[in-house]
C-alpha positions as CSV (number, residue, x, y, z in Angstrom):
1,X,-63.3,-86.9,-57.9
2,X,-60.1,-85.3,-59.1
3,X,-59.1,-84.6,-55.5
4,X,-58.9,-88.4,-54.9
5,X,-56.1,-88.6,-57.4
6,X,-54.2,-85.4,-56.6
7,X,-54.8,-84.5,-52.9
8,X,-51.7,-85.3,-50.8
9,X,-53.8,-87.2,-48.2
10,X,-56.2,-89.0,-50.6
11,X,-54.0,-89.9,-53.6
12,X,-51.9,-92.6,-51.9
13,X,-54.9,-94.6,-50.7
14,X,-56.7,-94.1,-54.0
15,X,-53.8,-95.1,-56.3
16,X,-52.5,-97.7,-53.9
17,X,-55.8,-99.5,-53.6
18,X,-56.5,-99.4,-57.3
19,X,-53.0,-100.8,-58.2
20,X,-53.2,-103.4,-55.5
21,X,-56.6,-104.6,-56.8
22,X,-55.4,-104.6,-60.4
23,X,-52.5,-107.0,-59.5
24,X,-54.8,-109.1,-57.3
25,X,-57.5,-109.3,-60.0
26,X,-55.0,-110.4,-62.7
27,X,-53.6,-113.2,-60.5
28,X,-57.1,-114.1,-59.4
29,X,-58.0,-115.1,-63.0
30,X,-55.2,-117.7,-62.8
31,X,-56.5,-118.9,-59.4
32,X,-60.1,-119.0,-60.5
33,X,-59.5,-120.9,-63.8
34,X,-57.3,-123.5,-62.1
35,X,-60.0,-124.0,-59.5
36,X,-57.6,-123.1,-56.7
37,X,-59.6,-120.3,-55.0
38,X,-59.3,-121.9,-51.6
39,X,-55.5,-121.9,-52.0
40,X,-55.4,-118.1,-52.0
41,X,-57.6,-118.1,-48.8
42,X,-55.3,-120.6,-47.1
43,X,-52.1,-118.7,-48.1
44,X,-53.5,-115.3,-46.9
45,X,-54.5,-116.7,-43.5
46,X,-51.2,-118.6,-43.2
47,X,-49.3,-115.4,-43.6
48,X,-50.7,-113.9,-40.3
49,X,-48.1,-115.6,-38.0
50,X,-45.4,-114.1,-40.1
51,X,-47.0,-110.6,-39.8
52,X,-47.0,-111.0,-36.0
53,X,-43.4,-112.3,-35.9
54,X,-42.2,-109.5,-38.2
55,X,-43.7,-106.8,-35.9
56,X,-42.5,-108.6,-32.8
57,X,-38.9,-108.8,-34.0
58,X,-38.8,-105.1,-34.9
59,X,-40.4,-104.2,-31.5
60,X,-37.9,-106.3,-29.6
61,X,-34.6,-105.6,-31.4
62,X,-35.2,-102.3,-33.4
63,X,-37.8,-100.3,-31.4
64,X,-36.6,-97.1,-32.9
65,X,-36.9,-98.3,-36.5
66,X,-40.6,-98.2,-36.9
67,X,-40.4,-97.2,-40.5
68,X,-38.9,-100.6,-41.3
69,X,-41.8,-102.5,-39.7
70,X,-43.6,-102.7,-43.0
71,X,-40.6,-104.5,-44.7
72,X,-40.3,-106.8,-41.7
73,X,-44.0,-107.7,-42.0
74,X,-43.7,-108.4,-45.7
75,X,-40.7,-110.7,-45.2
76,X,-42.4,-112.5,-42.2
77,X,-45.7,-112.9,-44.1
78,X,-43.9,-114.2,-47.2
79,X,-42.0,-116.9,-45.1
80,X,-45.1,-117.9,-43.2
81,X,-47.1,-118.2,-46.5
82,X,-44.4,-120.3,-48.1
83,X,-44.3,-122.6,-45.1
84,X,-48.0,-122.9,-45.3
85,X,-47.8,-123.9,-49.0
86,X,-45.1,-126.5,-48.2
87,X,-47.3,-127.9,-45.4
88,X,-50.3,-128.2,-47.9
89,X,-48.1,-130.0,-50.4
90,X,-46.7,-132.4,-47.7
91,X,-50.2,-133.2,-46.4
92,X,-51.4,-134.0,-49.9
93,X,-48.4,-136.0,-51.2
94,X,-47.0,-137.6,-48.1
95,X,-50.0,-137.6,-45.8
96,X,-52.4,-138.7,-48.5
97,X,-54.8,-136.0,-47.2
98,X,-57.5,-134.7,-49.6
99,X,-56.7,-131.2,-51.0
100,X,-59.7,-129.4,-49.5
101,X,-58.9,-131.0,-46.1
102,X,-55.2,-130.0,-46.3
103,X,-56.1,-126.4,-47.3
104,X,-58.6,-126.0,-44.4
105,X,-56.2,-127.6,-41.9
106,X,-53.3,-125.3,-42.8
107,X,-55.6,-122.3,-42.8
108,X,-57.0,-122.9,-39.4
109,X,-53.7,-124.0,-37.7
110,X,-51.6,-121.1,-39.1
111,X,-54.2,-118.5,-38.4
112,X,-54.7,-119.9,-34.9
113,X,-51.0,-119.6,-34.2
114,X,-51.1,-116.0,-35.5
115,X,-54.0,-115.1,-33.2
116,X,-52.2,-116.6,-30.2
117,X,-49.0,-114.8,-31.1
118,X,-50.9,-111.5,-31.5
119,X,-52.5,-111.9,-28.1
120,X,-49.1,-112.4,-26.5
121,X,-47.8,-109.2,-28.3
122,X,-50.8,-107.3,-27.0
123,X,-49.7,-107.9,-23.5
124,X,-46.0,-107.1,-24.0
125,X,-46.2,-104.3,-26.7
126,X,-49.7,-102.8,-26.9
127,X,-48.6,-100.0,-29.3
128,X,-47.1,-102.5,-31.7
129,X,-50.1,-104.7,-31.5
130,X,-52.1,-102.0,-33.3
131,X,-49.9,-102.5,-36.4
132,X,-50.7,-106.3,-36.3
133,X,-54.4,-105.6,-36.1
134,X,-54.1,-103.3,-39.1
135,X,-53.2,-106.3,-41.3
136,X,-56.3,-108.3,-40.3
137,X,-58.7,-106.1,-42.2
138,X,-56.3,-103.7,-43.9
139,X,-55.9,-99.9,-43.5
140,X,-55.7,-98.3,-46.9
141,X,-56.3,-94.8,-45.4
142,X,-52.8,-94.7,-44.0
143,X,-51.0,-95.5,-47.2
144,X,-48.2,-93.2,-48.4
145,X,-46.7,-92.5,-51.8
146,X,-44.2,-95.3,-51.2
147,X,-47.1,-97.8,-51.4
148,X,-48.0,-96.4,-54.8
149,X,-44.6,-97.2,-56.1
150,X,-44.7,-100.7,-54.6
151,X,-48.2,-101.6,-56.0
152,X,-47.4,-99.9,-59.3
153,X,-44.2,-102.0,-59.7
154,X,-46.1,-105.2,-58.8
155,X,-48.9,-104.5,-61.2
156,X,-46.5,-103.7,-64.0
157,X,-44.5,-106.8,-63.3
158,X,-47.6,-109.0,-63.4
159,X,-48.9,-107.4,-66.6
160,X,-45.6,-107.7,-68.4
161,X,-45.2,-111.3,-67.3
162,X,-48.7,-112.3,-68.5
163,X,-48.1,-110.5,-71.8
164,X,-44.8,-112.2,-72.3
165,X,-45.9,-115.7,-71.5
166,X,-49.5,-115.5,-72.7
167,X,-49.4,-118.3,-75.2
168,X,-47.7,-120.8,-73.0
169,X,-49.9,-119.7,-70.1
170,X,-53.0,-120.3,-72.2
171,X,-51.8,-123.9,-73.0
172,X,-51.0,-124.7,-69.4
173,X,-54.3,-123.3,-68.0
174,X,-56.5,-125.3,-70.4
175,X,-54.5,-128.4,-71.5
176,X,-51.3,-129.0,-69.5
177,X,-50.7,-132.3,-71.3
178,X,-50.7,-130.6,-74.7
179,X,-48.5,-127.9,-73.3
180,X,-45.9,-130.5,-72.2
181,X,-46.1,-132.1,-75.7
182,X,-45.1,-128.7,-77.1
183,X,-42.0,-128.6,-74.9
184,X,-43.4,-125.9,-72.6
185,X,-42.0,-126.2,-69.1
186,X,-45.3,-126.2,-67.3
187,X,-43.8,-126.8,-63.9
188,X,-41.6,-123.8,-64.0
189,X,-44.4,-121.6,-65.4
190,X,-46.7,-122.7,-62.6
191,X,-44.0,-122.0,-60.0
192,X,-43.5,-118.4,-61.4
193,X,-47.3,-117.9,-61.2
194,X,-47.3,-119.2,-57.7
195,X,-44.6,-116.8,-56.6
196,X,-46.4,-113.9,-58.2
197,X,-49.6,-115.0,-56.5
198,X,-47.8,-115.2,-53.2
199,X,-46.3,-111.7,-53.6
200,X,-49.8,-110.3,-54.6
201,X,-51.4,-111.7,-51.5
202,X,-48.6,-110.5,-49.1
203,X,-48.4,-107.0,-50.6
204,X,-52.2,-106.6,-50.9
205,X,-52.8,-107.3,-47.2
206,X,-52.0,-103.7,-46.5
207,X,-55.2,-102.6,-48.3
208,X,-57.9,-105.2,-47.6
209,X,-56.3,-107.4,-44.9
210,X,-55.5,-111.0,-44.3
211,X,-59.1,-112.1,-43.9
212,X,-60.5,-110.4,-47.0
213,X,-57.6,-110.7,-49.4
214,X,-58.9,-113.9,-51.1
215,X,-62.2,-112.2,-51.8
216,X,-60.3,-109.5,-53.8
217,X,-58.6,-112.2,-55.8
218,X,-61.7,-114.2,-56.7
219,X,-64.5,-111.7,-57.0
220,X,-63.3,-109.7,-60.1
221,X,-62.4,-113.0,-61.9
222,X,-65.9,-114.4,-61.2
223,X,-67.5,-111.2,-62.5
224,X,-65.3,-111.1,-65.6
225,X,-65.8,-114.8,-66.5
226,X,-69.6,-114.2,-66.9
227,X,-69.0,-112.0,-69.9
228,X,-66.6,-113.8,-72.1
229,X,-65.0,-117.2,-73.0
230,X,-61.8,-115.5,-74.3
231,X,-58.9,-115.4,-71.9
232,X,-57.6,-111.9,-72.9
233,X,-61.0,-110.4,-72.4
234,X,-61.4,-112.1,-69.0
235,X,-58.0,-110.7,-67.9
236,X,-59.0,-107.1,-69.1
237,X,-62.4,-107.3,-67.5
238,X,-61.1,-108.7,-64.2
239,X,-58.6,-105.9,-64.0
240,X,-61.3,-103.3,-64.7
241,X,-63.6,-104.7,-62.1
242,X,-60.7,-104.8,-59.6
243,X,-59.8,-101.1,-60.2
244,X,-63.5,-100.0,-60.1
245,X,-63.9,-101.9,-56.8
246,X,-61.0,-100.2,-55.2
247,X,-62.0,-96.7,-56.4
248,X,-65.7,-97.0,-55.4
249,X,-64.9,-98.7,-52.1
250,X,-62.4,-96.0,-51.2
251,X,-64.7,-93.2,-52.2
252,X,-67.6,-94.7,-50.3
253,X,-65.4,-95.0,-47.2
254,X,-64.3,-91.4,-47.3
255,X,-67.6,-89.9,-48.2
256,X,-69.5,-91.9,-45.6
257,X,-67.0,-90.8,-42.9
258,X,-67.5,-87.2,-43.9
259,X,-71.2,-87.0,-44.4
260,X,-72.5,-89.4,-41.7
261,X,-70.3,-88.2,-38.8
262,X,-72.3,-86.3,-36.2
263,X,-70.8,-83.6,-33.9
264,X,-68.9,-85.3,-31.2
265,X,-69.4,-88.7,-32.7
266,X,-67.1,-89.9,-35.4
267,X,-68.5,-92.4,-38.0
268,X,-66.3,-94.3,-40.3
269,X,-66.5,-97.3,-42.7
270,X,-63.3,-99.3,-43.2
271,X,-61.9,-99.0,-46.7
272,X,-60.7,-102.7,-47.1
273,X,-64.1,-104.3,-46.4
274,X,-65.9,-101.8,-48.6
275,X,-63.5,-102.6,-51.5
276,X,-64.2,-106.3,-51.1
277,X,-68.0,-105.7,-50.8
278,X,-67.9,-103.6,-54.0
279,X,-66.0,-106.5,-55.7
280,X,-68.7,-108.9,-54.4
281,X,-71.4,-106.6,-55.8
282,X,-69.8,-106.8,-59.3
283,X,-69.6,-110.6,-59.0
284,X,-73.3,-111.0,-57.9
285,X,-74.5,-108.5,-60.5
286,X,-72.6,-110.3,-63.2
287,X,-73.9,-113.7,-62.1
288,X,-77.4,-112.3,-62.3
289,X,-77.4,-110.0,-65.3
290,X,-74.5,-111.0,-67.7
291,X,-76.1,-111.3,-71.2
292,X,-75.1,-114.9,-71.9
293,X,-74.4,-116.5,-68.6
294,X,-76.5,-114.4,-66.1
295,X,-79.3,-116.2,-64.2
296,X,-81.9,-113.6,-65.2
297,X,-81.2,-113.7,-68.9
298,X,-81.0,-117.5,-68.8
299,X,-84.4,-117.6,-67.2
300,X,-85.7,-115.2,-69.9
301,X,-84.3,-117.5,-72.6
302,X,-85.8,-120.5,-71.0
303,X,-89.2,-118.8,-70.9
304,X,-88.9,-117.7,-74.5
305,X,-88.0,-121.3,-75.6
306,X,-90.9,-122.7,-73.6
307,X,-93.2,-120.1,-75.2
308,X,-91.9,-121.0,-78.7
309,X,-92.4,-124.7,-78.0
310,X,-95.9,-124.2,-76.9
311,X,-96.7,-122.2,-80.1
312,X,-95.2,-125.0,-82.2
313,X,-97.1,-127.7,-80.3
314,X,-100.4,-125.8,-80.8
315,X,-99.6,-125.6,-84.5
316,X,-98.9,-129.4,-84.6
317,X,-102.0,-130.2,-82.7
318,X,-104.2,-128.2,-85.0
319,X,-102.5,-129.8,-88.0
320,X,-103.1,-133.3,-86.7
321,X,-106.3,-133.1,-84.6
322,X,-107.9,-129.9,-85.9
323,X,-108.6,-128.9,-82.2
324,X,-106.8,-127.3,-79.3
325,X,-107.2,-128.5,-75.7
326,X,-105.7,-126.5,-72.9
327,X,-104.8,-129.7,-71.0
328,X,-102.4,-130.7,-73.8
329,X,-99.9,-127.9,-73.1
330,X,-97.8,-126.2,-70.5
331,X,-100.2,-125.0,-67.8
332,X,-97.7,-122.4,-66.5
333,X,-98.0,-120.3,-69.7
334,X,-101.1,-118.2,-70.5
335,X,-102.9,-120.0,-73.3
336,X,-105.1,-117.0,-74.1
337,X,-102.1,-114.7,-74.6
338,X,-100.2,-117.3,-76.6
339,X,-103.2,-117.9,-79.0
340,X,-103.6,-114.1,-79.3
341,X,-100.0,-113.7,-80.3
342,X,-100.3,-116.5,-82.8
343,X,-103.2,-114.8,-84.4
344,X,-101.1,-111.6,-84.6
345,X,-98.3,-113.5,-86.3
346,X,-100.7,-114.7,-88.9
347,X,-100.5,-118.4,-88.0
348,X,-104.1,-118.8,-86.7
349,X,-107.4,-117.3,-87.6
350,X,-110.4,-117.2,-85.3
351,X,-114.1,-117.2,-85.9
352,X,-116.0,-119.6,-83.7
353,X,-112.8,-121.6,-83.2
354,X,-109.1,-121.4,-84.0
355,X,-108.0,-122.6,-87.5
356,X,-104.6,-122.7,-89.2
357,X,-103.9,-120.1,-91.8
358,X,-101.8,-120.9,-94.9
359,X,-98.6,-119.7,-93.1
360,X,-99.6,-121.6,-90.0
361,X,-100.2,-124.8,-91.9
362,X,-96.8,-124.5,-93.6
363,X,-95.1,-124.0,-90.3
364,X,-96.9,-126.9,-88.7
365,X,-96.1,-129.2,-91.7
366,X,-92.4,-128.2,-91.3
367,X,-92.5,-129.1,-87.6
368,X,-94.1,-132.5,-88.4
369,X,-91.5,-133.1,-91.2
370,X,-88.6,-132.4,-88.8
371,X,-90.1,-134.7,-86.2
372,X,-90.6,-137.6,-88.6
373,X,-87.2,-137.1,-90.3
374,X,-85.5,-137.4,-86.9
375,X,-87.5,-140.5,-86.0
376,X,-86.4,-142.1,-89.2
377,X,-82.8,-141.1,-88.7
378,X,-82.8,-142.7,-85.2
379,X,-84.3,-146.0,-86.4
380,X,-82.4,-146.4,-89.7
381,X,-79.0,-144.9,-88.8
382,X,-78.7,-145.6,-85.1
383,X,-80.8,-148.7,-84.8
384,X,-83.3,-147.5,-82.3
385,X,-86.6,-149.2,-81.9
386,X,-89.5,-147.3,-83.6
387,X,-91.5,-147.3,-80.4
388,X,-88.7,-145.5,-78.4
389,X,-87.9,-142.5,-80.7
390,X,-91.0,-140.4,-80.3
391,X,-89.9,-138.6,-77.1
392,X,-86.5,-137.8,-78.5
393,X,-88.1,-136.5,-81.7
394,X,-90.5,-134.3,-79.7
395,X,-87.5,-132.6,-78.2
396,X,-85.4,-132.3,-81.3
397,X,-88.1,-130.9,-83.6
398,X,-87.9,-127.6,-81.7
399,X,-84.1,-127.1,-82.2
400,X,-83.4,-128.6,-85.6
401,X,-82.3,-125.9,-88.0
402,X,-83.1,-125.7,-91.7
403,X,-79.5,-126.6,-92.4
404,X,-79.7,-129.8,-90.3
405,X,-83.1,-130.6,-91.9
406,X,-81.5,-130.5,-95.3
407,X,-78.6,-132.7,-94.2
408,X,-81.0,-135.3,-92.8
409,X,-83.0,-135.2,-96.0
410,X,-79.8,-135.9,-98.1
411,X,-78.6,-138.5,-95.6
412,X,-81.9,-140.4,-95.7
413,X,-82.3,-139.9,-99.5
414,X,-85.4,-137.7,-99.3
415,X,-87.7,-140.2,-97.6
416,X,-91.5,-140.1,-98.0
417,X,-92.6,-142.1,-94.8
418,X,-91.5,-142.3,-91.2
419,X,-90.8,-145.5,-89.2
420,X,-94.6,-145.7,-88.4
421,X,-95.4,-145.5,-92.2
422,X,-96.9,-142.1,-91.8
423,X,-96.3,-139.6,-94.7
424,X,-93.5,-137.1,-94.2
425,X,-94.8,-133.6,-95.4
426,X,-92.9,-132.1,-98.3
427,X,-90.4,-129.3,-97.6
428,X,-91.8,-125.8,-98.3
429,X,-89.1,-123.5,-99.8
């Protein structure tokens, strides 16, 4: 792995891709939180006519200055993206077009113009056309040490900017009205963020290309958001996921090309798409397995809650009816296993049938107490009809905490009967 950071051939693609993905990931958090992910997609595609025009101008007027083609491409792409953004704003404000329709329209029109221009360039300057194609999907493998300096400077500028304006940025992102009341010039801050986003997109095309650039902006931010609600942590995690995506994607591309090439048949996997696929993997993995927000853990918590509710309903049923019927409870949960677990907890005893133990009776009485306290609160404090509160109380009894139970007891002056004139069990300390 050390060779990827020190070898004269490998170090530029490695460092360049990592720094590019770092800058894109940091700006991607801003795009993701402002719910403008499609804007990055539109701007990256809108830059393609500028890429073609930049290469065409160099090929026509400065054919011997091929080393300046990269600068021409950046300038052309920047101008085209800016024009695309102006077109989006005009369609939304003057044309009264919905934002999603305006974004899709500009994306398709500008990219279509770029494809037509690229086809014309292919007929007149086939050798220069290869450079244009390189920006569609990126070509990280041909980076040089100059690109390390470019991406490093961009990443440092973005990191310093976010550090310097963190507090105002936080206010603008989550409550722009409050930010304006504090005297924060939200419009200027958003414009600065937009210019940084635009530069990140244009410069990053060299690694992952026009088509895939938006994926590198959004995927690390999506992954990072699943682990934290704190903005600094989201920024740090997004940068980490972006850097890891670049490193792993580049290593996979190089190793696959070396190990899977057969004699006489070269095999290669492009670096840019692999970087984006790695970022997508982190996003999907986080959506599934993040401890608090991941789908898998959410399903586990739902199952545990249903399991606990079933246990508590069995305790209540035994406390009231002195019998357990399978049809009374959730059929998707194994009753035999649940009853066995309740016996293990010491809530039930079993001889010829199941009976409540002392601990089980106390727990059941506590559940009934919470249920009837909530019914009384709904009827006496909120004016609900006594016949309508049972369902709500059935749900709340499973989530009322001891602290809330004590608050209800104090609020209702330690009542003895519920709205149906049934006794409320005493609280067991």
